[in-house]
C-alpha positions as CSV (number, residue, x, y, z in Angstrom):
1,M,-8.7,-39.1,11.2
2,G,-11.1,-39.1,8.3
3,S,-11.9,-41.4,5.4
4,S,-9.0,-43.4,4.3
5,V,-10.9,-43.9,1.0
6,G,-11.4,-40.2,0.5
7,M,-7.8,-39.4,1.5
8,E,-6.5,-42.0,-0.9
9,R,-8.4,-40.4,-3.7
10,M,-6.7,-37.1,-2.7
11,G,-3.3,-38.7,-2.8
12,M,-2.8,-38.0,0.9
13,H,-3.3,-41.5,2.4
14,K,0.1,-42.7,3.6
15,N,1.7,-40.1,1.3
16,G,2.9,-36.5,1.6
17,L,3.0,-34.7,4.9
18,I,-0.3,-33.1,5.8
19,W,-2.5,-36.3,6.2
20,N,0.1,-39.0,6.1
21,Y,-0.7,-42.0,8.5
22,D,2.7,-43.7,7.9
23,V,4.7,-42.2,10.8
24,D,8.1,-43.2,9.4
25,L,7.4,-41.8,6.0
26,W,5.8,-38.7,7.5
27,K,9.1,-38.1,9.5
28,K,11.1,-38.3,6.3
29,N,8.9,-35.9,4.5
30,R,8.8,-33.6,7.5
31,K,12.6,-33.4,7.5
32,A,12.6,-32.3,3.8
33,F,9.9,-29.6,4.5
34,E,11.7,-28.3,7.6
35,K,15.1,-28.1,5.9
36,A,13.8,-26.5,2.7
37,L,11.8,-23.9,4.7
38,E,14.8,-23.2,6.8
39,E,16.9,-22.6,3.7
40,G,14.2,-20.6,2.0
41,Q,14.0,-18.2,4.9
42,K,17.5,-17.1,4.2
43,E,16.4,-15.8,0.8
44,L,13.1,-14.3,1.9
45,D,14.4,-10.8,2.6
46,Q,16.1,-10.4,-0.7
47,Q,13.4,-12.1,-2.9
48,G,10.5,-10.5,-1.0
49,G,12.1,-7.1,-1.3
50,E,12.7,-7.6,-5.0
51,Y,9.1,-8.7,-5.5
52,M,7.8,-5.6,-3.8
53,A,10.2,-3.4,-5.7
54,Q,9.4,-4.9,-9.1
55,G,5.6,-4.4,-9.0
56,G,4.3,-5.7,-5.7
57,L,3.5,-2.1,-4.7
58,E,1.9,-1.0,-7.9
59,I,-1.6,-1.1,-6.5
60,P,-4.4,1.0,-8.1
61,L,-5.5,3.8,-5.8
62,I,-8.9,5.0,-4.7
63,Q,-10.9,2.2,-6.3
64,P,-12.0,-1.3,-5.2
65,V,-9.1,-3.8,-5.4
66,S,-9.1,-7.6,-4.8
67,M,-6.2,-7.7,-2.4
68,L,-6.7,-11.4,-1.9
69,D,-5.6,-12.0,-5.5
70,R,-2.6,-9.8,-5.0
71,V,-1.5,-11.4,-1.8
72,R,-1.8,-14.9,-3.4
73,D,0.4,-13.7,-6.2
74,F,3.0,-12.7,-3.6
75,T,3.0,-16.0,-1.7
76,I,3.1,-18.2,-4.8
77,C,6.0,-16.2,-6.2
78,L,8.0,-16.7,-3.0
79,T,7.1,-20.4,-2.9
80,L,8.4,-20.8,-6.4
81,Q,11.4,-18.7,-5.9
82,C,12.6,-19.7,-2.4
83,L,11.3,-23.2,-2.0
84,L,10.7,-24.9,-5.3
85,R,13.6,-23.0,-7.0
86,L,11.7,-22.2,-10.2
87,P,12.1,-18.4,-10.6
88,S,11.2,-18.5,-14.3
89,L,7.6,-19.2,-13.4
90,T,7.2,-16.1,-11.3
91,S,6.9,-13.9,-14.3
92,D,4.3,-16.0,-16.0
93,S,1.0,-14.4,-14.9
94,Q,-1.3,-16.8,-16.6
95,W,0.5,-19.8,-15.1
96,K,0.2,-18.3,-11.6
97,K,-3.4,-17.4,-12.1
98,N,-4.2,-20.9,-13.3
99,T,-2.3,-22.6,-10.5
100,I,-4.0,-20.5,-7.8
101,A,-7.4,-21.6,-9.2
102,I,-6.3,-25.2,-9.2
103,V,-5.1,-25.0,-5.6
104,G,-8.6,-23.6,-4.7
105,G,-10.3,-26.5,-6.4
106,Y,-8.1,-29.0,-4.6
107,F,-9.1,-27.5,-1.2
108,K,-12.7,-28.0,-2.1
109,A,-12.1,-31.6,-3.1
110,W,-10.2,-32.1,0.2
111,E,-13.2,-30.8,2.2
112,F,-15.5,-33.2,0.3
113,H,-13.4,-36.3,0.6
114,L,-12.3,-35.8,4.2
115,F,-15.2,-37.8,5.7
116,S,-16.7,-39.2,2.5
117,T,-16.3,-42.4,0.7
118,Q,-18.3,-41.1,-2.3
119,S,-16.8,-39.9,-5.5
120,S,-17.5,-36.7,-7.4
121,D,-16.7,-35.9,-11.0
122,E,-16.1,-32.3,-10.2
123,H,-13.7,-33.1,-7.3
124,T,-12.0,-35.9,-9.2
125,K,-11.2,-33.4,-12.0
126,A,-9.8,-30.9,-9.4
127,I,-7.5,-33.7,-7.9
128,D,-6.3,-34.6,-11.4
129,L,-5.5,-31.0,-12.2
130,M,-3.5,-30.7,-9.0
131,R,-1.6,-33.9,-9.8
132,E,-0.8,-32.6,-13.3
133,K,0.4,-29.4,-11.8
134,G,2.7,-31.3,-9.4
135,E,4.1,-33.4,-12.2
136,E,4.7,-30.2,-14.3
137,I,6.7,-28.6,-11.5
138,V,8.8,-31.7,-11.0
139,R,9.4,-32.0,-14.8
140,L,10.4,-28.3,-15.0
141,W,12.7,-28.7,-12.1
142,K,14.4,-31.8,-13.6
143,E,14.9,-30.0,-16.9
144,Q,16.5,-27.1,-15.0
145,N,18.8,-29.6,-13.3
146,Q,19.4,-31.9,-16.2
147,G,22.7,-33.8,-16.0
148,R,23.4,-32.8,-12.4
149,R,24.0,-35.6,-9.9
150,V,21.9,-35.9,-6.8
151,E,24.7,-34.7,-4.5
152,E,25.1,-31.6,-6.7
153,E,21.5,-30.7,-7.3
154,G,20.6,-31.0,-3.6
155,R,22.3,-27.6,-3.1
156,E,21.5,-25.0,-5.6
157,G,23.5,-21.8,-5.3
158,G,24.6,-22.8,-1.7
159,R,20.9,-23.5,-0.7
160,E,19.1,-26.8,-0.2
161,S,16.5,-27.5,-2.9
162,F,13.1,-28.9,-1.7
163,L,12.9,-31.3,-4.6
164,G,16.5,-32.3,-4.3
165,L,16.1,-33.0,-0.6
166,L,13.1,-35.2,-1.3
167,H,15.0,-37.1,-3.9
168,K,17.9,-37.7,-1.6
169,I,15.7,-38.8,1.3
170,H,13.6,-41.2,-0.8
171,E,16.2,-42.6,-3.1
172,S,19.7,-43.5,-2.0
173,S,21.2,-44.0,-5.5
174,T,23.3,-41.3,-7.1
175,S,21.6,-41.6,-10.5
176,A,20.3,-38.5,-12.3
177,P,16.7,-37.4,-11.5
178,G,15.4,-39.1,-14.6
179,G,15.1,-42.4,-12.8
180,W,12.0,-41.3,-10.9
181,E,9.3,-42.1,-13.5
182,G,7.0,-45.0,-12.7
183,T,8.2,-45.5,-9.2
184,A,6.6,-45.0,-5.8
185,T,9.2,-42.3,-5.2
186,A,7.7,-40.3,-8.1
187,A,4.2,-40.3,-6.6
188,E,5.7,-39.4,-3.2
189,I,7.7,-36.5,-4.6
190,R,4.7,-35.3,-6.7
191,Q,2.4,-35.3,-3.7
192,N,4.9,-33.5,-1.5
193,T,5.4,-30.9,-4.2
194,C,1.6,-30.4,-4.4
195,E,1.4,-29.9,-0.7
196,M,4.2,-27.4,-0.6
197,L,2.5,-25.5,-3.3
198,L,-0.9,-25.4,-1.7
199,A,0.4,-24.7,1.8
200,G,2.7,-22.0,0.5
201,T,0.2,-20.4,-1.7
202,D,-3.1,-20.4,0.1
203,T,-2.9,-20.6,3.9
204,T,-0.5,-17.7,4.4
205,S,-2.2,-15.6,1.8
206,L,-5.5,-15.9,3.7
207,T,-4.0,-14.7,7.0
208,L,-2.3,-11.8,5.2
209,F,-5.6,-10.9,3.6
210,Y,-7.4,-11.0,6.9
211,S,-4.6,-8.8,8.3
212,L,-5.3,-6.2,5.6
213,V,-9.1,-6.3,6.2
214,L,-8.5,-5.7,9.9
215,A,-6.1,-2.9,9.0
216,S,-8.8,-1.4,6.8
217,T,-11.3,-1.3,9.6
218,H,-8.8,0.0,12.1
219,P,-6.7,2.4,10.0
220,R,-5.1,4.4,12.9
221,L,-4.1,1.2,14.8
222,A,-2.7,-0.2,11.5
223,A,-0.8,3.0,10.8
224,M,0.9,2.7,14.2
225,T,2.4,-0.7,13.3
226,T,4.8,0.7,10.7
227,P,5.7,4.3,9.9
228,R,5.5,5.9,6.5
229,R,8.6,6.1,4.4
230,S,10.9,8.5,6.2
231,K,11.5,11.9,4.6
232,G,15.3,11.5,4.1
233,E,15.0,8.3,2.1
234,R,12.9,9.8,-0.8
235,G,11.1,6.6,-1.9
236,R,13.2,3.9,-0.3
237,E,10.9,1.0,0.5
238,V,10.7,-0.1,4.2
239,L,11.9,-3.7,4.7
240,P,11.2,-5.5,8.0
241,E,14.8,-5.9,9.2
242,S,15.8,-2.3,8.5
243,E,16.1,0.2,11.4
244,E,13.6,2.6,10.0
245,S,10.9,0.0,9.6
246,G,9.7,0.7,13.1
247,S,8.7,-2.2,15.4
248,V,9.0,-5.6,13.7
249,E,7.2,-6.9,16.7
250,A,4.2,-4.6,15.9
251,I,3.8,-6.3,12.5
252,K,4.1,-9.7,14.2
253,R,1.4,-8.8,16.7
254,L,-0.9,-7.6,13.9
255,F,-0.4,-11.0,12.1
256,Y,-1.0,-12.9,15.3
257,E,-4.2,-11.0,16.0
258,A,-5.5,-11.8,12.5
259,Q,-4.8,-15.5,13.2
260,R,-6.6,-15.3,16.5
261,L,-9.7,-13.7,15.2
262,I,-10.0,-15.9,12.1
263,P,-7.6,-18.8,12.1
264,V,-7.1,-20.3,8.6
265,G,-7.2,-23.8,10.2
266,P,-10.3,-23.5,12.5
267,V,-9.6,-26.9,14.1
268,S,-6.6,-29.1,14.9
269,L,-6.9,-32.9,14.7
270,R,-4.7,-35.1,16.9
271,E,-4.4,-38.7,17.9
272,A,-3.9,-39.7,21.5
273,I,-0.6,-41.6,21.9
274,V,-1.3,-42.7,25.5
275,D,-4.4,-43.3,27.6
276,I,-5.7,-40.3,29.4
277,P,-8.0,-41.3,32.2
278,E,-9.7,-38.1,33.0
279,V,-10.1,-35.1,30.6
280,K,-12.4,-32.2,31.4
281,L,-14.5,-31.4,28.4
282,G,-17.2,-28.8,28.9
283,S,-19.2,-29.7,32.0
284,G,-18.1,-33.3,32.3
285,E,-15.1,-35.6,32.4
286,H,-14.2,-38.1,29.8
287,S,-11.5,-40.7,29.3
288,V,-9.4,-40.8,26.2
289,R,-7.8,-44.0,25.0
290,Q,-4.6,-44.4,23.1
291,G,-5.5,-44.1,19.4
292,D,-8.5,-41.9,19.9
293,G,-8.9,-38.9,17.7
294,V,-9.3,-35.5,19.3
295,I,-10.5,-32.4,17.6
296,F,-9.4,-29.1,19.1
297,N,-11.6,-26.1,18.3
298,I,-8.9,-23.6,17.7
299,E,-11.3,-20.8,16.7
300,R,-13.3,-21.2,20.0
301,M,-10.1,-21.4,22.0
302,N,-8.8,-18.2,20.4
303,R,-11.9,-16.3,21.7
304,D,-12.1,-17.8,25.1
305,P,-13.0,-15.0,27.5
306,R,-11.1,-16.8,30.3
307,V,-7.9,-16.4,28.3
308,Y,-8.4,-13.2,26.3
309,S,-9.8,-9.9,27.6
310,D,-12.6,-8.6,25.3
311,P,-11.9,-11.6,23.0
312,D,-14.0,-10.4,20.0
313,S,-12.2,-7.1,19.7
314,F,-9.1,-6.3,17.5
315,C,-6.3,-5.5,19.8
316,P,-2.7,-6.4,18.6
317,D,-1.2,-4.9,21.7
318,R,-2.6,-7.7,23.8
319,Y,0.6,-9.7,23.1
320,I,3.1,-7.1,24.2
321,E,3.9,-8.6,27.6
322,R,4.0,-12.1,26.2
323,A,6.5,-11.0,23.5
324,K,8.7,-9.6,26.2
325,G,8.9,-13.0,27.9
326,G,6.4,-12.1,30.6
327,G,2.9,-13.1,31.3
328,G,0.1,-11.5,29.3
329,E,-2.3,-13.1,26.9
330,P,-0.9,-16.1,24.9
331,F,-0.2,-16.2,21.2
332,P,-2.9,-18.0,19.3
333,L,-2.5,-21.7,18.5
334,S,-3.2,-21.2,14.8
335,F,0.1,-22.8,13.8
336,G,-0.5,-25.7,16.1
337,T,2.0,-26.9,18.7
338,G,4.2,-29.9,19.4
339,S,5.7,-32.3,16.9
340,K,2.9,-31.8,14.4
341,S,2.9,-28.0,14.4
342,C,3.1,-26.2,11.1
343,P,6.7,-26.5,9.7
344,G,6.2,-23.4,7.7
345,R,5.4,-21.2,10.7
346,F,8.6,-19.1,10.7
347,F,8.6,-18.8,6.9
348,A,5.0,-17.6,6.9
349,E,5.8,-15.1,9.7
350,K,8.7,-13.7,7.7
351,E,6.6,-13.4,4.6
352,A,4.0,-11.5,6.7
353,R,6.6,-9.1,8.0
354,I,7.9,-8.4,4.5
355,Y,4.5,-7.9,2.9
356,L,2.7,-6.0,5.7
357,S,5.6,-3.7,6.5
358,S,6.2,-2.8,2.8
359,T,2.5,-2.4,2.0
360,L,1.2,-0.7,5.2
361,S,4.1,1.8,5.1
362,R,2.9,2.9,1.7
363,F,-0.9,2.4,1.7
364,S,-3.9,2.9,3.9
365,F,-6.7,0.5,3.2
366,F,-10.4,1.1,3.7
367,T,-13.6,-0.7,3.1
368,E,-16.5,1.2,1.3
369,N,-18.9,1.1,4.2
370,G,-16.7,0.2,7.1
371,E,-17.4,-3.5,6.6
372,G,-14.9,-5.9,8.2
373,L,-14.4,-9.7,8.8
374,E,-18.1,-10.1,9.5
375,V,-19.1,-9.8,5.8
376,L,-16.5,-12.4,4.6
377,K,-18.6,-15.2,6.2
378,P,-15.7,-17.7,6.1
379,K,-16.7,-21.3,5.8
380,W,-15.4,-23.9,8.2
381,D,-13.6,-25.8,5.5
382,V,-10.2,-27.4,5.6
383,A,-9.0,-23.9,5.2
384,N,-11.1,-21.0,6.8
385,A,-11.5,-19.3,3.4
386,P,-13.8,-16.3,2.8
387,S,-17.1,-17.0,1.1
388,T,-16.9,-13.6,-0.7
389,D,-14.0,-11.4,-1.8
390,L,-14.3,-8.2,0.1
391,K,-12.6,-5.6,-2.1
392,L,-10.5,-3.0,-0.3
393,W,-9.9,0.7,-1.3
394,P,-6.2,1.6,-1.2
395,F,-5.2,5.2,-0.5
396,P,-1.6,6.4,-0.2
397,R,-0.1,6.8,3.2
398,A,0.1,10.5,2.7
399,D,-1.1,13.8,3.8
400,V,-3.0,15.8,1.1
401,Y,-3.3,19.5,1.8
402,L,-5.9,21.7,0.1
403,T,-4.7,25.3,0.0
404,G,-5.9,28.6,-1.5
405,Q,-7.6,31.8,-0.6
406,S,-10.7,31.9,1.5
407,S,-13.9,30.8,-0.3
408,T,-12.2,29.0,-3.2
409,G,-14.0,25.7,-2.5
410,K,-11.5,23.9,-0.3
411,T,-13.8,22.9,2.5
412,T,-16.7,22.3,0.2
413,T,-14.6,19.9,-1.8
414,L,-13.3,18.2,1.3
415,E,-16.9,17.7,2.5
416,A,-17.9,16.2,-0.8
417,I,-15.0,13.7,-0.6
418,R,-16.0,13.0,3.0
419,K,-19.5,12.0,1.9
420,Q,-18.1,9.7,-0.7
421,F,-15.5,8.2,1.6
422,P,-16.6,8.6,5.2
423,M,-14.0,6.2,6.5
424,I,-11.1,8.5,5.7
425,P,-9.5,10.6,8.4
426,Y,-10.0,14.3,7.8
427,V,-8.5,17.4,9.3
428,S,-10.8,20.3,8.5
429,E,-11.9,23.6,9.7
430,V,-8.6,24.1,11.6
431,A,-8.9,27.9,11.6
432,R,-12.5,27.9,12.8
433,E,-11.6,25.4,15.5
434,V,-8.8,27.7,16.8
435,M,-11.2,30.7,16.7
436,R,-13.8,28.8,18.7
437,E,-11.2,27.7,21.2
438,R,-10.0,31.3,21.7
439,G,-13.5,32.9,21.5
440,W,-12.6,35.1,18.5
441,T,-15.0,36.3,15.9
442,P,-14.3,37.5,12.3
443,E,-14.9,41.0,13.6
444,D,-12.1,40.6,16.1
445,L,-9.7,39.7,13.3
446,S,-10.7,42.7,11.3
447,R,-10.2,45.1,14.2
448,S,-6.9,43.8,15.5
449,K,-3.9,42.7,13.6
450,E,-2.4,41.3,16.8
451,I,-5.3,38.9,17.2
452,H,-4.9,37.9,13.5
453,L,-1.2,37.3,14.2
454,D,-2.2,35.2,17.2
455,L,-4.4,33.2,15.0
456,Q,-1.7,32.5,12.5
457,E,0.7,31.5,15.2
458,Q,-1.9,29.0,16.6
459,L,-2.5,27.7,13.1
460,L,1.3,27.2,12.6
461,E,1.5,25.2,15.8
462,K,-1.4,23.0,14.7
463,N,0.3,22.5,11.3
464,E,3.6,21.7,13.0
465,A,1.9,19.0,15.1
466,I,0.1,17.6,12.1
467,F,3.4,17.3,10.2
468,R,5.3,15.8,13.1
469,E,2.8,13.0,13.8
470,R,2.2,12.1,10.1
471,H,4.5,9.0,10.2
472,A,2.1,7.2,12.5
473,Q,-1.0,8.3,10.6
474,P,-3.0,6.8,7.7
475,F,-4.0,8.8,4.7
476,R,-5.4,12.2,5.7
477,L,-7.0,15.0,3.8
478,I,-6.3,18.4,5.4
479,D,-7.9,21.8,4.4
480,R,-5.2,24.1,5.8
481,S,-1.5,24.1,5.0
482,P,1.5,26.2,6.0
483,V,1.2,28.0,2.7
484,D,-2.1,29.5,3.8
485,I,-0.3,30.9,6.8
486,L,2.3,32.5,4.6
487,F,-0.4,33.9,2.4
488,Y,-2.1,35.7,5.3
489,L,1.3,36.8,6.8
490,E,2.9,38.0,3.5
491,K,1.8,41.6,3.6
492,S,0.3,42.7,6.9
493,H,2.6,41.2,9.5
494,M,6.0,41.0,7.9
495,K,7.1,44.4,9.4
496,S,6.9,43.3,13.1
497,E,9.7,41.1,14.6
498,R,7.1,38.6,15.8
499,G,5.5,38.5,12.4
500,K,8.9,37.9,10.8
501,E,9.7,35.0,13.2
502,I,6.3,33.4,12.5
503,H,6.9,33.8,8.8
504,K,10.3,32.2,9.1
505,R,8.9,29.2,10.9
506,A,6.0,28.9,8.4
507,N,8.3,29.2,5.5
508,A,10.5,26.4,6.8
509,L,7.6,24.1,7.5
510,A,6.0,24.8,4.1
511,R,9.3,23.8,2.5
512,E,9.5,20.6,4.5
513,V,5.9,19.7,3.6
514,A,6.4,20.5,-0.1
515,E,9.5,18.4,-0.3
516,S,8.2,15.4,1.7
517,P,7.5,12.4,-0.5
518,D,4.4,11.6,1.6
519,C,2.8,15.0,1.3
520,L,1.0,16.7,-1.5
521,I,-0.3,20.3,-1.6
522,L,-3.1,21.1,-4.0
523,H,-3.7,24.7,-4.9
524,F,-7.3,25.9,-5.4
525,P,-7.1,28.8,-7.8
526,F,-8.4,32.3,-7.1
527,R,-12.0,32.9,-8.2
528,R,-13.5,36.3,-8.0
529,D,-17.0,35.0,-8.4
530,T,-16.8,33.2,-5.0
531,V,-14.3,35.2,-3.0
532,K,-16.1,36.8,0.0
533,R,-14.8,39.4,2.3
534,D,-15.4,37.4,5.5
535,G,-13.0,39.3,7.8
536,V,-10.2,36.7,7.5
537,C,-8.3,38.2,4.6
538,L,-6.9,41.6,5.5
539,M,-5.1,42.4,2.3
540,P,-6.5,44.4,-0.6
541,Q,-8.2,42.0,-3.0
542,E,-6.1,42.9,-6.0
543,D,-3.0,41.5,-4.1
544,D,-4.6,38.2,-3.2
545,E,-4.0,36.4,-6.5
546,R,-0.5,37.8,-7.0
547,I,0.7,36.7,-3.6
548,M,-0.9,33.2,-3.9
549,E,0.6,32.7,-7.3
550,E,4.0,33.6,-6.1
551,L,3.7,31.1,-3.2
552,A,2.4,28.4,-5.6
553,D,5.5,28.9,-7.8
554,K,7.8,29.1,-4.8
555,F,6.7,25.8,-3.3
556,S,5.8,24.0,-6.6
557,L,2.2,23.5,-5.7
558,V,0.0,21.4,-7.9
559,R,-2.5,23.8,-9.4
560,L,-6.0,22.6,-10.0
561,R,-8.0,23.8,-12.9
562,G,-9.5,27.3,-12.7
563,P,-12.9,28.6,-13.8
564,R,-14.1,28.8,-17.3
565,V,-13.5,32.3,-18.5
566,T,-14.4,34.3,-21.6
567,L,-11.4,36.2,-22.8
568,E,-11.3,39.3,-25.0
569,A,-9.1,38.2,-27.9
570,E,-6.8,40.5,-29.7
571,G,-8.5,42.2,-32.7
572,G,-12.0,41.7,-31.2
573,G,-14.0,38.5,-30.7
574,K,-14.1,36.2,-27.8
575,R,-12.9,32.7,-27.1
576,E,-13.3,30.4,-24.1
577,G,-10.4,29.1,-22.1
578,E,-9.8,27.3,-18.9
579,G,-7.8,29.4,-16.6
580,D,-6.3,29.3,-13.1
581,G,-6.7,33.0,-12.8
582,W,-8.5,36.0,-14.3
583,A,-7.3,38.3,-17.1
584,V,-7.5,42.0,-16.3
585,G,-10.3,43.5,-18.3
586,A,-11.7,40.1,-19.3
587,S,-15.4,39.7,-19.5
588,E,-16.4,38.0,-16.2
589,E,-18.8,35.5,-17.6
590,A,-17.5,32.5,-15.7
591,C,-18.4,29.6,-13.5
592,G,-16.0,27.3,-11.8
593,P,-16.0,23.5,-12.2
594,S,-18.9,21.7,-10.5
595,I,-18.2,20.1,-7.1
596,D,-18.3,16.7,-8.7
597,E,-15.7,17.8,-11.3
598,R,-13.5,19.3,-8.6
599,T,-13.8,16.2,-6.5
600,K,-12.9,13.9,-9.4
601,E,-9.9,16.2,-10.3
602,V,-8.6,16.1,-6.7
603,L,-8.8,12.3,-6.6
604,D,-7.2,12.0,-10.1
605,V,-4.3,14.1,-9.0
606,I,-3.8,12.0,-5.9
607,R,-3.8,8.9,-8.0
608,S,-1.3,10.3,-10.4
609,R,1.1,11.5,-7.7
610,F,1.1,8.3,-5.6
611,E,-0.1,5.4,-7.7
612,R,2.7,5.1,-10.3
613,P,6.1,4.4,-8.9
614,L,8.3,7.3,-9.9
615,E,11.8,6.6,-11.3
616,G,13.8,4.7,-8.7
617,E,11.0,4.8,-6.1
618,N,10.4,1.1,-5.8
619,T,14.1,0.2,-5.3
620,K,15.9,0.1,-2.1
621,Q,17.9,3.3,-2.8
622,G,15.2,4.9,-5.0
623,G,15.0,8.5,-6.1
624,G,12.3,10.9,-5.0
625,G,9.2,12.6,-6.2
626,S,9.1,14.0,-9.7
627,A,6.3,15.4,-11.8
628,S,7.0,13.0,-14.7
629,S,4.2,10.5,-13.9
630,L,1.6,13.3,-13.8
631,F,2.7,14.6,-17.2
632,E,2.7,11.1,-18.6
633,K,-0.8,10.3,-17.2
634,Q,-2.4,13.5,-18.3
635,E,-0.8,13.4,-21.7
636,E,-3.1,10.6,-22.7
637,E,-6.2,12.5,-21.5
638,E,-5.4,16.1,-22.5
639,V,-2.9,16.2,-25.3
640,A,-5.5,15.8,-27.9
641,C,-7.6,18.8,-26.6
642,P,-7.5,22.1,-28.5
643,E,-5.1,24.6,-27.1
644,T,-6.7,26.4,-24.1
645,P,-4.0,28.7,-22.6
646,T,-4.5,29.8,-19.1
647,V,-4.3,33.5,-18.1
648,S,-2.4,35.4,-15.5
649,P,-3.4,38.7,-13.9
650,S,-1.2,40.6,-16.3
651,G,-3.0,39.1,-19.2
652,G,-0.1,36.9,-20.4
653,A,-1.0,33.4,-21.3
654,R,0.9,30.7,-19.4
655,V,0.9,26.9,-18.8
656,S,-0.1,26.0,-15.2
657,S,1.8,23.3,-13.4
658,F,0.7,19.7,-14.1
659,S,-1.6,20.7,-17.0
660,V,-0.6,19.8,-20.5
661,A,-2.3,22.4,-22.7
662,S,-1.3,21.2,-26.1
663,P,1.6,19.5,-27.9
664,E,2.8,22.9,-29.2
665,R,3.0,24.3,-25.7
666,V,5.0,21.3,-24.5
667,A,7.3,21.7,-27.5
668,E,7.8,25.4,-26.8
669,T,8.7,24.7,-23.2
670,A,11.1,22.0,-24.2
671,D,12.8,24.3,-26.8
672,A,13.1,27.0,-24.1
673,L,14.7,24.6,-21.7
674,A,17.1,23.3,-24.4
675,A,18.2,26.9,-25.1
676,E,19.3,27.4,-21.5
677,E,22.8,26.8,-20.1
678,F,22.8,24.7,-17.0
679,D,25.3,24.5,-14.1
680,E,26.5,21.4,-12.3
681,E,23.4,21.4,-10.1
682,G,21.2,21.1,-13.1
683,M,19.8,24.6,-12.9
684,P,20.1,27.5,-15.4
685,T,23.3,29.5,-14.9
686,D,21.2,32.7,-14.6
687,H,18.4,31.2,-12.5
688,R,19.0,33.6,-9.6
689,G,18.7,36.6,-11.8
690,G,15.8,35.4,-13.9
691,F,15.5,33.7,-17.2
692,S,17.1,36.2,-19.6
693,S,17.0,34.1,-22.7
694,L,13.2,33.6,-22.2
695,S,12.2,37.1,-21.2
696,S,10.5,37.8,-24.5
697,S,8.1,34.9,-24.0
698,P,6.0,35.1,-20.8
699,S,4.4,31.7,-21.4
700,R,7.8,30.0,-22.0
701,S,9.3,31.8,-19.0
702,H,6.6,30.6,-16.6
703,A,6.4,27.1,-17.9
704,T,10.2,26.8,-17.7
705,K,10.2,28.1,-14.1
706,T,7.5,25.6,-13.3
707,V,9.4,22.7,-14.7
708,L,12.7,23.7,-13.1
709,S,11.1,24.3,-9.7
710,H,9.9,20.7,-9.8
711,L,13.3,19.4,-11.0
712,K,15.0,21.4,-8.3
713,A,13.1,19.4,-5.6
714,T,14.1,16.0,-7.0
715,P,17.4,14.2,-6.4
716,Q,20.5,14.9,-8.6
717,R,19.7,11.8,-10.7
718,G,16.2,13.1,-11.5
719,R,17.5,16.6,-12.4
720,K,20.0,15.2,-14.9
C-alpha cells in the first residue's frame, strides 16, 4: 500500500523488510531479522546491565532533562552491540548523535513519500544520508571481519551476526564479504541494515519515553512497579531477571499501557489474501476482495470502550488477569499480529524491562506542572513521534528527612520546596497531625510528661511505617525523623522503663535510616534567634544544642549551614563566620540564611548525595554510600573561599560535616588521620576511648570523628 514511486525513492520498494512487496525476498529478510533478534536477546541482560552501570544511570537531578535523547542513546547502543555487532561505535557520542538525527530525517522522508510521487530536495538529502550511514555500517563491519569466510563470520563469539546472516541468505558463495560491492546484494544488505538501525533506535525509544512520561504523571503507581534498591545491597543495581527486582510483569504492564495509550505505529496496513464477503465496518457492511488494502486504526482500537474499561485512563493493572492466562482486558495490538507482526517485539520488551526496572528503581520522574502525554501532541506519522520534547525532572528514589530542633526552619523550607515542586510527595506536620488526632494541645504536653511520651511513641510508629513502606514509594520529603524522637526523649524520659524501650526502638530505627542508601537525613542547625518555647521541647534550652550535636555526630547527619555570626576574636576585634552553632559569649548579631538560600542548599545536597554514582555503586556488586562525592563537588565551589571556621557551644572552632572550609583545614584533618593507628576494621585503635593523639586540637578531633563516622558506615572496601 502506498506509492511505489515514493517507496522506490526510499529504497523500500521490493527491498528490505518493512515495505517490501516481493513476498519471497521479504521472507528471506524476515528470517535474518528474526534470527538476529533471537540471538541478540541472549546478550541483552549483560549488555543492557553494563550500559546502565557505565553511565546510563548518571542522570542530572532536580533539573529539566531530555529523557527522549537519553533513551535513544540506550536503544542505539544495544542495537549496535547486540544486533549489528559494532561495539566500538557505542562509545562515539558524536557518531550516535549524528545517526539519531539522520534516522529522524529518514522518518520524515518516509512520511512524505508514502503516498506521494513528488520529489523533495530536503527529503532526498535525508534519504541519501541514511544510505550513506547504512553503507558506513556495512563497511565497518566488513573491516572488523576482514579475511573471515562466510561460514565463520556468520557466528561471532557463538552468536549469529545480522550482517553475516544477510550475506549467507542472499549469496550462496563462500567468498569473503568484499564481493558485495556493485551487486544487488549490496543494496539489499544496505537497506536491511538501515531498517534494523531505524527500527532498533527510534520505535522502542519512543515507547520507553512515553512510559517515563506516564510514570512522571503517576509517580506512586510507577513506584509500585519496581522497588527501590534494597538496603542490604548497598548500591547494587536492580536488573529485571533478579529476584529483588520485584514483579517483571509489572514493568511489562507499564510498557503495554504506554503502547495502548499512544502506540508508536498508530495504524497497521494489511492486504487481504482472500475475498471476504461481509465485513462490519462502522454502521454498515462491506465486502473486501483479495488484494484490497485494509488500514487498521490501532490507536482507536486501543481506546475502544467496548474492550477497555475507562479507556482514556492510565491503568497498568488492567492486564493482570490476561497475563495470568485468564480473561481480562487484552494486550494492545501495537506490535501487530500474525505473520507480519513486529519481529523485534520480544527484543523491545526485554529492552524495556532492563531500562525501566533499572531507571525507575533509582529515580522518580516528574513534570514541572503535572503535564503529561497531552502536551506532546504526537503527529500521526509513520511513527507516532512527539511534536515537542517534554523535559522531565528526575529526583532520586529516596526519602529525605529534615531534622532539627523546633523552629529551626524545617517546615518553612519544606513548604518553600513544595511551592517550587508541587508534584512531589511530601510527609509534613507529622507531630501536629498526631496531636490533632489525639486532641492534645501544647499545654497538655507541657503539663504531662506521660502525654509527651505518648506523643513520641505515636511519632515512632508513624516513622516506622514510613520507613517500612519506602520501597514502594517515589521520592519523598519528610519533616520528621527518628532522630527528632531521640532528641525529645534524650533527657526527660530515659529514666522510665517505657521511655527506655521507646528510646531503644527509636535508636534502632534511626540507625537503619541513617545507613540506608535510599535515605538522607539533613540536620537544620540550632538558631537562638528563631527557637521558640512552644511547649514541645521540655528540656532546658542550654541542653538543646549539645544533645542535637551529639545525635548529629552519632548518626553522621548532613549538617546544613548555620547562621551568620559575629565572633569576639582573641585579642579584641570581630570577624564574621558561618557557623552551625553559637559561641558562648559571642555577640548575637546574626541572621540565618534566607529561605531561598536554604532551599537551594537542601536541593544541592540532595543532588550531591544521589546524582553522582559513588564508588562501585553502578556495578552489580557495588559499594555503598560514602561522603566522597559531596566533598569532591563542594571542593570546586568552596575551596577558594576564605577560611570561615564554624563554632561550637564551647567556643572551639570546628569543621562541620560536608563543608570544606579551606584547603588548610582539609590538610589538618588529613594529617590528623594519617597520625592515627588503625585496626583491621579501618578504625583508630583507640576510637572507643577517644582520640588521644588529637586531644590537643578540638578542630582536628571533631573533623576526624566526622570523617571516621562516615567511613564507618561504608563497606570495608570504602573504609580502606
